[in-house]
N, C-alpha and C positions, 0 to 999 in steps of 0.2 A: 504494500500500500504506500502511496506517495504521501509526503508531508509538506506543509506550508508554514511560513512565518506570517503572522497577522498582528495588526495593532487594533485593539478594541477600545472604542470610546464609550464611556459609560458614566452614569451618576451612581455614586456609592449609596445614596439614600434618596428616596423619592422627594424629600423636602430640601435636599442640598442642591444648590444651583451650580456648584463647581463641577465642570466636566473633567473627568480623569481619563488618562490613557495608559494602557499597559500592553507591552509586546509579549505575545505568546509564540513559542517556537515549536517546531516539529508536531504540528497538529495534523491528524490524518484527514485525507480527502480522497475521493475516488477518481475524479477527472477535472478538467479545467473549469467546467461550469458547475461543479459540485461545491456546496458549502462545506466549510470546515466544521468539525464538531468541537464546540467549546466545552471544556470540562465542567461538569455540574458543580463542583466545589468552587470554580471561578465565578460562575453565573449567580451563585447564591447571594441574595441581598443586593443585587445590582440591577439597574435599568440600562440595558444595552442600547446604545444609540446607533453605533455603526461598527462594522468590522472591515478594516482596510487591509489590503494585501501588502505584505512587507513590513519593514520596520519604519515607523513614522514618528517624528518628534512633534508634539503639540506645542505650537509657539504661543498662541493665544486663543481665547474662546469667548463666546457670548457672555456678557455681563462681567467679564474680568475687570474692566475699568471701573465699573460701579462698585465692586467689592473693595478696590484700592483707594477710592476717594473718601 
């Protein structure tokens, strides 16, 4: 089975507006159009926003400036 590296954007809690990003490596998938299977222990207590192929660095996000002011 093939594996992929993905970066997952998520909220850690439904009431937290800070978007978090984490890179997961060696996730199994079957073909190019197939979704990767995120581990259940990773998905627990998270609201997944997006799964991006590869290693991505989150530079800024919605409401980031409002939190800093």
